[in-house]
LUMTI-391203 format. One record per residue: residue in one letter; x negated, y, z negated of N, C-alpha, C, O, CB in turn. Coordinates in steps of 0.001 Angstrom, whole numbers, padded with zeros to 6 digits, always signed. Glycine has a CB too. Example, Ala and Ser with C-alpha at 12.3 -4.5 7.8 and 13.67 -1.06 7.14 Angstrom:
BEGIN
A-013190-005690-007800-012300-004500-007800-013200-003300-007800-014236-003319-008465-011308-004473-009046 S-012850-002250-007080-013670-001060-007140-012900+000030-007870-013409+001138-008039-014084-000598-005725 
***
This chain:
BEGIN
X+018713+009233-010569+018743+008544-009290+019586+007277-009580+019438+006599-010597+017244+008204-008724 X+020441+007029-008645+021237+005712-008741+020627+004457-008316+020102+004345-007208+022415+005806-007976 X+020684+003458-009213+020098+002008-009109+020486+001502-007820+021683+001627-007562+020613+000994-010249 X+019825+001010-007029+020144+000168-005896+020674-001150-006326+020056-001900-007082+018957-000028-005034 X+021997-001440-005749+022515-002800-006128+022121-003951-005294+022172-003899-004065+023936-002786-006134 X+021735-004975-005942+021197-006253-005020+022037-007452-005485+022207-007758-006665+019447-006637-005247 X+022594-008157-004316+023215-009592-004602+022190-010664-004455+021700-010952-003363+024424-009945-003599 X+021863-011271-005618+020852-012535-005417+021647-013702-005680+022324-013844-006699+019517-012560-006434 X+021554-014545-004732+022176-015800-004602+021055-016933-004703+020235-017026-003789+022976-015851-003245 X+021015-017653-005615+019892-018595-005944+020340-019793-006780+020728-019578-007928+018781-017849-006708 X+020317-021013-006306+020785-022024-007106+020003-022790-008210+020433-023704-008913+021179-022850-006293 X+018754-022225-008219+017903-022508-009299+017933-021508-010222+017416-020402-010060+016623-022733-008923 X+018695-021974-011459+019253-020929-012492+017994-020224-013244+017996-019017-013484+020284-021718-013668 X+016917-021088-013593+015727-020529-014207+014981-019527-013303+014508-018489-013765+014801-021647-014592 X+014884-019886-011926+014025-019236-011113+014925-017663-010807+014395-016555-010732+013680-020297-009689 X+016382-017971-010668+017098-016606-010525+017121-015880-011712+017222-014666-011539+018497-016720-010087 X+017058-016253-012845+017061-015469-014016+015608-014856-014223+015509-013876-014962+017524-016347-015234 X+014482-015375-013613+013330-014809-013764+013347-013526-012807+013067-012388-013183+012238-015821-013500 X+013740-013913-011432+013652-013076-010316+014587-011784-010629+014253-010630-010361+014090-013891-008992 X+015702-012130-011184+016507-011080-011699+015961-010064-012642+015981-008863-012375+017530-011640-012292 X+015416-010608-013873+014671-009844-014714+013697-008982-014127+013702-007785-014414+014091-010608-015567 X+012682-009567-013165+011672-008857-012698+012241-007603-011804+011673-006513-011873+010761-009813-011943 X+013279-007782-011041+013686-006701-010234+014461-005708-011105+014490-004515-010803+014514-007195-009052 X+015078-006185-012166+015633-005172-013001+014730-004190-013771+015039-003052-014124+016414-005815-013910 X+013447-004889-013990+012443-004175-014566+011943-003025-013579+011237-002066-013887+011345-005138-014962 X+012394-003291-012498+011752-002246-011267+013000-001422-010936+013089-000884-009833+011103-003117-009679 X+014056-001294-011939+015067-000591-011677+016218-000780-010600+016887+000081-010028+014548+000369-011527 X+016251-002150-010495+017282-002625-009628+018577-003207-010285+018469-003982-011235+016691-003629-008789 X+019614-002899-009866+020868-003543-010711+021154-004796-009787+021542-004702-008622+022390-002415-010883 X+020918-005956-010444+020881-007211-009842+022192-008061-010303+022412-008198-011507+019517-007914-010227 X+023051-008623-009336+023988-009579-009775+023617-010930-009205+023323-011011-008013+025383-009175-009387 X+023614-011983-009979+023156-013297-009588+024318-014141-009588+025252-014017-010380+022075-013852-010480 X+024214-015223-008447+025353-015984-008259+024378-017232-007943+023307-017064-007361+026531-015426-007061 X+024848-018533-008387+024170-019828-008270+024646-020721-007100+024132-021833-006985+024348-020577-009548 X+025489-020359-006320+025949-021092-005182+026618-020215-004109+027214-019201-004471+026888-022138-005637 X+026546-020581-002698+027048-019909-002000+028614-019338-001979+028961-018262-001492+026710-020468-001167 X+029184-019987-002406+030770-019698-002827+030957-018749-003783+031833-017890-003681+031498-020884-003394 X+030181-018831-004739+030218-017847-005913+029574-016618-005316+030082-015524-005562+029404-018381-007299 X+028491-016702-004546+027776-015543-003798+028954-014804-003067+028990-013585-003238+026561-016101-002665 X+029825-015314-002355+030694-014596-001448+031734-013918-002352+032241-012828-002086+031361-015563-000351 X+032016-014664-003463+033034-014117-004439+032365-012810-004899+032971-011740-004849+033376-015166-005734 X+031142-012917-005333+030533-011572-005847+030423-010630-004836+030687-009459-005109+029172-011710-006437 X+030121-010899-003854+029988-009872-002794+031303-009067-002438+031328-007848-002272+029485-010564-001534 X+032479-009983-002336+033645-009358-002202+034196-008371-003278+034990-007463-003029+034479-010312-002014 X+033702-008647-004444+034006-008134-005733+033374-006827-005881+033981-005916-006443+033584-009050-006805 X+032145-006666-005395+031277-005556-005673+030720-004888-004389+031021-005354-003290+030147-006026-006547 X+029891-003773-004510+029281-003068-003504+027794-003179-003549+027200-002759-004542+029693-001721-003557 X+027261-003617-002725+025627-003883-002609+024890-003187-001554+025348-003010-000425+025308-005366-002335 X+023757-002803-001940+022753-002331-001102+021936-003219-000178+021558-002845+000932+021935-001724-001870 X+021690-004391-000684+020798-005435-000318+021146-006842-000737+021523-007051-001890+019549-005124-000827 X+021043-007778+000110+021422-009229-000378+020264-010073-000291+019579-009933+000723+022576-009906+000462 X+019854-011039-001262+018803-011835-001287+019460-013323-001381+020164-013617-002347+017829-011416-002466 X+019196-014245-000331+019779-015498-000309+018775-016531-000294+017830-016432+000490+020652-015635+000778 X+018892-017615-001161+018172-018754-001007+018912-019727+000277+020127-019659+000460+018128-019479-002512 X+018230-020416+000925+018608-020895+002080+019485-022380+001655+020643-022609+002008+017231-021049+003047 X+018818-023091+001007+019281-024453+000751+020151-024339-000734+019589-024314-001829+017879-025559+000687 X+021484-024282-000556+022364-024037-001737+023365-025145-001729+023481-025702-000637+023084-022605-001701 X+024136-025604-002729+025254-026230-002774+026542-025383-002441+026682-024191-002714+025293-026792-004002 X+027379-026122-001861+028843-025655-001686+028641-024731-000292+029337-025042+000674+029499-024680-003182 X+027832-023755-000182+027748-023098+001057+026244-022553+001042+025766-021921+000100+028913-021932+001219 X+025514-022912+002306+024133-022579+002296+024124-021092+002632+025107-020437+002978+023279-023464+003303 X+022715-020597+002462+022627-019172+002793+022720-018664+004068+022980-017466+004178+021566-018719+002394 X+022525-019480+005265+022705-019157+006493+024236-018942+006812+024619-018001+007506+022073-020152+007283 X+025032-019818+006294+026653-019691+006295+027051-018511+005528+027977-017824+005959+027415-020983+005626 X+026444-018191+004415+026880-016987+003672+026656-015840+004342+027506-014951+004396+026283-016851+002439 X+025346-015750+004983+024889-014606+005776+025956-014290+006961+026459-013193+007205+023408-014936+006382 X+026168-015459+007604+027177-015188+008693+028242-014553+008443+028650-013630+009149+027615-016199+009241 X+028918-015053+007219+030272-014596+006893+030154-013306+006331+031086-012541+006578+031009-015499+005962 X+029132-012842+005561+028914-011422+005325+028742-010468+006438+029293-009368+006481+027831-011296+004568 X+027822-011021+007479+027650-010310+008713+028796-009840+009391+028768-008764+009990+026990-011052+009568 X+030066-010742+009338+031325-010513+009814+032021-009302+009004+032887-008608+009538+032109-011826+009726 X+031649-009127+007878+032217-008026+006977+031464-006782+007277+032006-005682+007388+032101-008370+005409 X+030182-007003+007404+029295-005783+007236+027972-006100+008195+026963-006584+007682+028855-005544+005518 X+028026-005849+009382+026755-006161+010260+025601-005260+009921+024579-005453+010579+027055-005983+011820 X+025580-004331+009030+024538-003703+008663+023861-003953+007277+022841-003389+006880+024873-002515+008804 X+024629-004933+006574+024096-005309+005413+022633-005827+005327+022404-006915+005854+024915-006205+004959 X+021687-005202+004756+020360-005819+004723+020338-007292+004058+020905-007476+002981+019407-004859+003934 X+019687-008298+004710+019640-009599+003968+018310-010083+004119+017653-009913+005146+020656-010655+004460 X+017858-010756+002986+016322-011351+002916+016784-012851+002408+017651-013088+001567+015085-010404+001648 X+016020-013756+003100+016275-015079+002987+015143-015599+002091+013982-015265+002327+016375-015756+004356 X+015416-016309+001195+014245-017110+000260+014401-018606+000642+015508-019145+000673+014490-016931-001571 X+013417-019158+000889+013427-020623+001009+012021-021268+000945+010961-020719+001246+014093-021008+002315 X+012192-022449+000528+010977-023414+000592+010491-023956+001834+009403-024512+001986+011228-024530-000152 X+011364-023756+002704+011121-024489+004101+010214-023264+004767+010327-022060+004534+012756-024924+005095 X+009307-023907+005639+008335-023348+006457+008451-023529+007774+007678-022896+008494+007205-023734+006144 X+009361-024359+008338+009447-024793+009521+010013-023595+010553+010957-022849+010291+010278-026026+009432 X+009291-023584+011675+009596-022362+012640+011000-022268+013025+011521-021158+013128+008788-022440+013963 X+011765-023518+013282+013002-023344+013592+013962-022747+012512+014997-022203+012896+013403-024521+014019 X+013695-022816+011296+014370-022315+010427+014335-020806+010170+015243-020105+009725+014085-022967+009469 X+013006-020423+010569+012722-018980+010547+013462-018211+011634+014019-017128+011460+011236-018745+010696 X+013399-018961+012887+014152-018250+013869+015609-018357+013734+016335-017475+014193+013787-018682+015150 X+016079-019391+013129+017537-019271+013009+017990-018301+011943+019151-017896+011993+018127-020601+012725 X+017180-017892+010984+017498-016906+009917+017404-015613+010710+018345-014836+010548+016471-016957+008588 X+016451-015253+011523+016514-013950+012246+017578-013786+013293+018006-012698+013678+015249-013709+012893 X+017984-015025+013737+019142-015016+014734+020458-014510+014181+021292-013847+014799+019385-016422+015265 X+020517-014912+012952+021838-014607+012062+021655-013193+011812+022699-012557+011672+021998-015486+010570 X+020489-012514+011718+020266-010915+011551+019718-010735+010342+020098-009792+009648+021545-010001+011622 X+018708-011638+009887+017915-011341+008469+017139-010173+008889+016791-009958+010050+016846-012640+007841 X+016875-009391+007821+015979-008321+007795+014531-008674+007412+013550-008003+007731+016497-007345+006900 X+014515-009836+006671+013162-010542+006306+013388-011993+005899+014535-012389+005690+012413-009790+005082 X+012394-012753+005786+012255-014192+005388+011106-014499+004767+010058-014539+005412+012348-015059+006436 X+011142-014743+003508+010108-015181+002571+010131-016554+002004+011072-017042+001377+010114-014333+001512 X+008871-017193+002321+008935-018766+001913+008179-018809+000528+007170-018169+000233+008121-019867+003123 X+008966-019805-000353+008596-019983-001731+007218-020957-001743+007095-021835-000888+009912-020661-002575 X+006359-020772-002610+006337-019579-003730+005895-018387-002939+005413-018490-001811+005236-019845-005085 X+006077-017223-003581+005705-015901-002873+005141-015171-004027+005186-015565-005193+006989-015062-002124 X+004552-013963-003563+004033-012924-004573+005232-012078-004952+005855-011495-004065+002822-011971-003960 X+005582-011982-006209+006536-011009-006846+006603-009575-006140+007567-009005-005629+006108-010815-008350 X+005111-009126-006290+004999-007769-005660+005417-007462-004214+005963-006439-003802+003680-007412-005733 X+005013-008663-003460+005129-008627-002007+006632-008540-001807+006937-007807-000867+004451-009912-001264 X+007615-009083-002429+008895-009110-002204+009366-007875-002718+010354-007432-002133+009522-010238-002727 X+008920-007206-003655+009217-005841-004174+008861-004802-002942+009658-003908-002657+008285-005523-005598 X+007917-004928-002400+007431-003988-001297+008313-004052-000162+008725-003061+000441+006016-004307-000819 X+008646-005491+000165+009514-005574+001431+011148-005154+000991+011913-004682+001831+009413-007277+002097 X+011505-005362-000248+012793-004724-000482+012782-003242-000328+013656-002639+000294+013272-005048-001813 X+011649-002607-000981+011606-001198-000799+011610-000592+000706+012261+000411+001000+010408-000764-001491 X+010814-001312+001621+010725-000944+002994+012156-001332+003615+012422-000669+004618+009457-001703+003725 X+012925-002065+003314+014152-002319+004021+014952-001432+003503+015618-000767+004296+014705-003643+003949 X+015089-001205+002169+016157-000132+001798+015576+001300+002254+016477+002106+002485+016484-000138+000085 X+014521+001700+002399+014164+002825+003050+014536+002927+004385+014636+004060+004858+012924+002991+002962 X+014742+002028+005031+015008+002034+006580+016558+002037+006621+017142+002757+007430+014323+000642+007442 X+017228+001241+005756+018565+001183+005925+019417+002498+005300+020537+002905+005611+018973-000131+005306 X+018518+002978+004362+019183+004430+003807+018751+005664+004291+019081+006698+003711+018986+004635+002385 X+017886+005675+005523+017443+006845+006218+018556+007613+006599+019621+007100+006942+016642+006544+007363 X+018304+009108+006543+019356+009876+006976+019805+009648+008371+018977+009457+009261+019028+011178+006809 X+020997+009658+008584+021457+009179+009903+021419+010530+010985+021863+011646+010715+023078+008496+009715 X+020851+010172+012116+020627+011210+013051+021969+011600+013613+022715+010711+014023+019647+010784+014140 X+022383+013047+013670+023843+013355+014038+023979+012966+015532+025097+012741+015995+024248+014981+013794 X+022925+012887+016251+022922+012448+017659+023444+011051+017857+023995+010716+018906+021542+012526+018217 X+023254+010187+016771+023701+008918+016891+025272+008741+016846+025902+007703+017052+023060+008172+015869 X+025729+009920+016548+027337+009734+016810+027978+009929+018175+029177+009780+018410+028082+010703+015969 X+027162+010235+018933+027395+010440+020498+027573+009021+021070+026696+008165+020954+026068+011238+021291 X+028799+008801+021721+028845+007502+022273+028784+007520+023861+028470+006468+024419+030112+006817+021775 X+029005+008415+024468+028816+008541+025955+027732+009473+026337+027364+010287+025489+030076+009005+026617 X+027174+009460+027505+026049+010321+027747+026219+010455+029569+026601+009554+030315+024422+009520+027072 X+025873+011634+029900+025774+011995+031192+024161+011920+031652+023447+012798+031168+026436+013427+031333 X+023580+011021+032477+022245+011126+032613+022121+011344+034192+022277+010402+034969+021474+009848+032000 X+021843+012599+034605+021812+012719+036003+023154+012291+036732+024222+012782+036369+020669+011914+036490 X+023091+011440+037684+024358+010752+038404+024719+009567+037818+025385+008701+038385+024150+010417+039860 X+024217+009492+036482+024963+008158+035930+025870+008563+034658+025794+009706+034207+023778+006921+035424 X+026634+007708+034154+027367+007755+033219+027105+006586+032301+027191+005411+032657+028587+007879+033676 X+026798+006979+031160+026352+005725+030155+027378+005572+028939+027336+006448+028075+024744+006012+029453 X+028322+004499+028800+029095+004271+027680+028468+003317+026809+028537+002104+027008+030379+003856+028029 X+027729+003953+025644+027045+003086+024761+027860+001851+024042+027431+000699+024107+026488+003967+023745 X+028959+002160+023417+029604+001055+022817+029966-000031+023873+029840-001186+023465+030835+001538+022081 X+030383+000122+025128+030616-000886+026002+029320-001279+026730+029402-002092+027651+031677-000488+026920 X+028330-000850+026443+026888-000889+027225+027072-000889+028691+026486-001745+029354+026004-002227+026873 X+027754-000097+029206+028012+000102+030693+027301+001366+031286+027488+002502+030848+029570+000238+030944 X+026551+001088+032221+025903+002128+032929+026524+002357+034223+026510+001388+034983+024508+001849+033094 X+027005+003308+034591+027666+003768+035841+027103+004649+036732+026785+005768+036330+028748+004306+035578 X+026887+004256+038144+026036+005507+038839+027070+006076+039614+027940+005378+040135+024658+005108+039851 X+027018+007389+039726+027876+008246+040411+029291+008024+040367+029969+007880+041385+027532+008265+041642 X+029843+007988+038946+031177+007475+038802+032323+008201+039519+033446+007698+039489+031467+007444+037426 X+032087+009426+040200+033136+010069+040880+032720+010122+042364+033124+011096+042999+033421+011476+040276 X+032021+009272+042954+031371+009169+044204+031920+007884+044866+032614+007051+044283+029809+009154+044036 X+031504+007824+046221+031955+006509+047098+030806+005260+046776+031008+004102+047141+031946+006940+048978 X+029705+005644+046115+028736+004586+045725+028652+004088+044448+027665+003480+044034+027556+004956+045966 X+029780+004347+043711+030025+003884+042440+029608+002442+042051+030180+001486+042575+031352+004038+042245 X+028542+002259+041067+028034+000889+040838+027938+000715+039197+027622+001686+038509+026511+000678+041621 X+028184-000383+038691+028176-000543+037210+027444-001684+036822+027543-002795+037343+029515-000648+036642 X+026623-001334+035785+025858-002380+035205+026085-002519+033777+026272-001561+033027+024479-002186+035447 X+026059-003919+033369+026376-004162+031930+025089-004337+031451+024398-005161+032050+027331-005371+031586 X+024510-003628+030309+023351-003782+029770+023258-004667+028501+024204-004718+027715+022907-002563+029561 X+022125-005357+028306+021916-006060+027179+022099-005173+025823+022088-003943+025864+020561-006655+027305 X+022261-005886+024662+022189-005012+023533+020831-004034+023295+020895-002848+022968+022359-005928+022371 X+019821-004654+023488+018598-003969+023476+018221-002900+024450+017475-001959+024180+017711-004855+023553 X+018840-003133+025701+018734-002184+026886+019531-000972+026308+018987+000126+026191+019400-002814+028388 X+020819-001190+025952+021722-000148+025651+021177+000673+024392+021287+001898+024328+023151-000759+025398 X+020610-000065+023447+020080+000830+022372+018819+001598+022754+018555+002687+022244+019780+000016+021135 X+018077+001027+023628+016903+002032+024211+017297+003051+025020+016772+004161+024936+015895+001365+025033 X+018297+002762+025915+018812+003941+026623+019464+005043+026095+019497+006185+026552+019568+003588+027428 X+020085+004510+024889+020858+005527+024070+019740+006454+023309+019977+007655+023182+021910+004727+022937 X+018609+005936+022840+017533+006601+022439+016968+007610+023322+016731+008758+022947+016648+005747+022146 X+016752+007171+024514+016345+008070+025629+017196+009159+025789+016831+010329+025677+016278+007401+026879 X+018366+008779+026059+019493+009767+026213+019468+010809+025047+019498+012004+025341+020910+009002+026232 X+019418+010436+023806+019360+011327+022685+017976+012228+022695+017973+013289+022070+019482+010442+021355 X+017012+011875+023281+015875+012513+023304+015550+013115+024676+014407+013432+025006+014902+011644+022853 X+016829+013277+025596+016565+013478+027110+015748+014811+027307+015933+015857+026684+018009+013560+027974 X+014848+014588+028249+013756+015726+028484+013042+016094+027318+012523+017210+027269+014346+017012+029008 X+012942+015244+026307+011926+015354+025260+011303+014133+024922+011760+013095+025398+012451+015897+024084 X+010305+014107+024152+009358+012958+023820+010045+012102+022885+010296+012487+021743+007988+013417+023204 X+010388+010871+023348+010973+009671+022341+009458+009176+021742+008656+008777+022586+011996+008163+023320 X+009120+009187+020590+008097+008558+019861+008202+007060+020030+009284+006494+019875+008158+008955+018425 X+007012+006358+020370+007129+005177+020619+007399+004453+019191+008177+003499+019191+005963+004761+021397 X+006917+004777+018221+006997+004116+016801+008395+004224+016391+008912+003267+015816+006039+004819+015673 X+009167+005454+016660+010442+005609+016072+011412+004627+016918+012461+004258+016390+010903+007189+016097 X+011089+004216+018177+012084+003384+018989+011868+001893+018367+012777+001152+017995+011761+003460+020755 X+010497+001615+018333+010223+000386+017888+010773+000016+016354+011290-001069+016088+008767+000277+018011 X+010583+001070+015410+010993+000823+014187+012629+000550+014155+013130-000420+013587+010532+001989+013339 X+013346+001534+014838+014800+001453+014808+015359+000221+015583+016279-000456+015124+015381+002740+015390 X+014783-000028+016733+015530-001096+017628+014713-002506+017359+015401-003526+017378+015496-000631+019403 X+013428-002627+017135+012616-003987+016802+012526-004332+015407+012360-005474+014978+011165-003930+017275 X+012664-003109+014612+012438-003362+013203+011067-003208+012510+010871-003132+011297+012821-004624+012999 X+010048-003174+013618+008691-002915+013363+007797-002570+014451+008096-002823+015618+008189-003947+012768 X+006661-001976+014103+005756-001348+015255+004714-002114+015155+003944-001922+014214+005328+000176+015178 X+004465-003130+016081+003142-003848+016261+003006-004233+017774+003872-003985+018612+003058-005199+015305 X+001787-004885+018034+001458-004985+019428+002540-005916+020063+002777-005734+021257-000034-005539+019635 X+003113-006739+019503+004110-007806+020257+005529-006920+020548+006158-007015+021602+004479-009344+019131 X+005876-006127+019527+007299-005314+019700+006904-004308+020718+007735-003886+021523+007940-004513+018227 X+005494-003849+020715+005270-002619+021813+005351-003251+023090+005915-002631+023991+003778-001797+021721 X+004871-004407+023319+004977-005168+024669+006360-005246+025168+006744-004821+026257+004448-006615+024558 X+007168-005905+024149+008583-006083+024537+009291-004819+024819+010307-004879+025511+009320-006795+023488 X+008825-003529+024309+009343-002389+024569+009169-001994+025949+010055-001515+026657+008874-001513+023735 X+007775-002261+026343+007340-001916+027691+008270-002709+028825+008646-002137+029848+005739-002308+027829 X+008558-003934+028554+009312-004751+029482+010883-003915+029713+011436-003649+030780+009453-006415+028768 X+011299-003655+028442+012733-002948+028578+012625-001661+029208+013551-001266+029917+013449-002708+027193 X+011638-000991+029035+011482+000458+029719+011488+000140+031173+012145+000873+031912+010034+001319+029298 X+010732-001022+031746+010599-001131+033039+012020-001458+033778+012293-001094+034921+009556-002145+033259 X+013000-002321+032787+014233-002765+033269+015029-001346+033315+015814-001157+034245+014914-003975+032290 X+014863-000487+032462+015744+000813+032558+015276+001569+033772+016092+002151+034487+015619+001793+031214 X+013990+001576+034025+013574+002279+035322+014390+001810+036503+014973+002605+037240+012058+002030+035641 X+014418+000522+036663+015087-000111+037738+016732+000254+037646+017297+000546+038700+014772-001734+037649 X+017294+000241+036727+018666+000661+036489+018925+002199+037147+019893+002522+037837+018931+000630+034832 X+017964+002927+036804+018206+004349+037104+017537+004733+038389+017593+005913+038738+017707+005248+035971 X+016883+003814+039157+016055+004277+040267+016937+004921+041362+016363+005531+042264+015230+003092+040855 X+018345+004832+041354+019142+005369+042507+019157+006934+042444+019400+007591+043456+020657+004789+042473 X+018897+007505+041258+018886+008839+041323+017370+009158+041157+016659+008728+040248+019841+009482+040275 X+016923+010113+042340+015486+010508+042537+014987+011470+041611+013800+011699+041379+015263+011044+043840 X+016248+012162+040965+015826+013306+039839+015544+012716+038290+015329+013414+037299+017158+014470+039704 X+015600+011314+038340+015659+010603+036945+014279+010178+037006+013838+009860+038111+016810+009308+036705 X+013356+010111+035755+012141+009438+035988+011852+009231+034331+012105+010145+033546+010929+010381+036984 X+011344+008048+033920+011036+007900+032498+009437+007672+032658+008856+006788+033288+011927+006585+031700 X+008869+008812+031844+007499+009049+031934+006855+008373+030768+007377+008435+029655+007195+010512+031987 X+005808+007770+030969+004761+007350+029704+004008+008306+029266+003120+008679+030033+003761+006306+029991 X+004114+008893+028101+003260+009843+027413+002421+009074+026675+002773+008456+025669+003945+010830+026575 X+001021+009088+027257+000078+008300+026615-000380+008632+025118-000830+009740+024825-001022+008325+027453 X-000244+007668+024258-000656+007662+022823+000507+008397+022071+000312+008742+020906-002135+008415+022586 X+001527+008614+022588+002765+009210+022134+004100+008426+022025+004664+008031+021004+002991+010247+022966 X+004480+008292+023369+005698+007567+023652+006136+007670+024984+005364+007518+025930+006733+007973+022835 X+007404+007934+025117+008221+008017+026558+008988+009465+026756+009305+010143+025779+009476+006732+026617 X+009235+009841+028006+010191+010855+028137+011203+010674+029319+010893+010546+030504+009475+012110+028270 X+012231+010685+028889+013425+010569+030073+013621+011949+030649+014243+012809+030026+014988+010023+029461 X+013066+012172+031891+013321+013437+032452+014461+013254+033521+014628+012324+034310+012001+014041+033059 X+015161+014338+033340+016256+014610+034298+016184+016045+034994+016533+017109+034483+017607+014472+033538 X+015653+015842+036279+015173+017302+036839+016187+018156+037417+016374+019280+036951+014140+017176+037945 X+016805+017748+038318+017637+018617+039329+018870+018978+038450+019195+020156+038303+018099+017764+040828 X+019646+017821+037791+020823+018015+037144+020510+017740+035651+020496+016562+035294+021933+017131+037737 X+020300+018559+034891+020000+018311+033442+021295+017520+032744+022450+017931+032639+019698+019813+032672 X+020768+016349+032337+021986+015608+031623+022546+016413+030457+021952+017318+029870+021537+014159+031035 X+023902+015911+030176+024479+016503+029085+025255+015565+028428+025892+014795+029147+025212+017620+029405 X+025361+015436+027089+026064+014519+026315+027434+014933+026088+027629+016143+025975+025415+014298+025096 X+028448+014113+026000+029773+014569+025668+030528+013717+024585+031666+014030+024236+030571+014598+026923 
***
């Protein structure tokens, strides 16, 4: 089995050495850098499966480093390590695109489990349906990359809506599972990152929004399948993807 490669950027040399040794004991290939600039150099020189960044570092802080790496690879998993516990710092980290945020001191086993969970999600086999970029849903045409939903594109009542990123992601999943059940847990894990009460309530809000977007076609309905998930039904004209 190939070792997963981790880029660890931590300005406390002693702590960095200890953490690197611990992760190497658990079969991870770890590259250690001690400031943000060196971290960016190491990133550009190698190929990594996950990054762990301290937030407060000399030359370039962890948030800045993460932003620069996100510009190169928006899917690179990133965990922030920090002694800060202020809410605004946590929010800032997640806005940048952090996959997790751990405050020092932390339990080493907890970090290990979080790394394993993130790598499992990021390395899951890609669904071939995710390669589809455009969908026909009844009388609607949905362009996922542009996030544009168009009603009756060939008729006189053409109407265009620009969806938010989460609206577009959720509608794409519905379209991928058209006339089949979309498991709630799968949508929550893939779009919101976790399945809990709060993300489930957030998903319900977005489902309501999508129902409003699709209401002009009476043959389309998003049905709540109790205890399981949702189903995008296209009755008269069965949707087809292209």
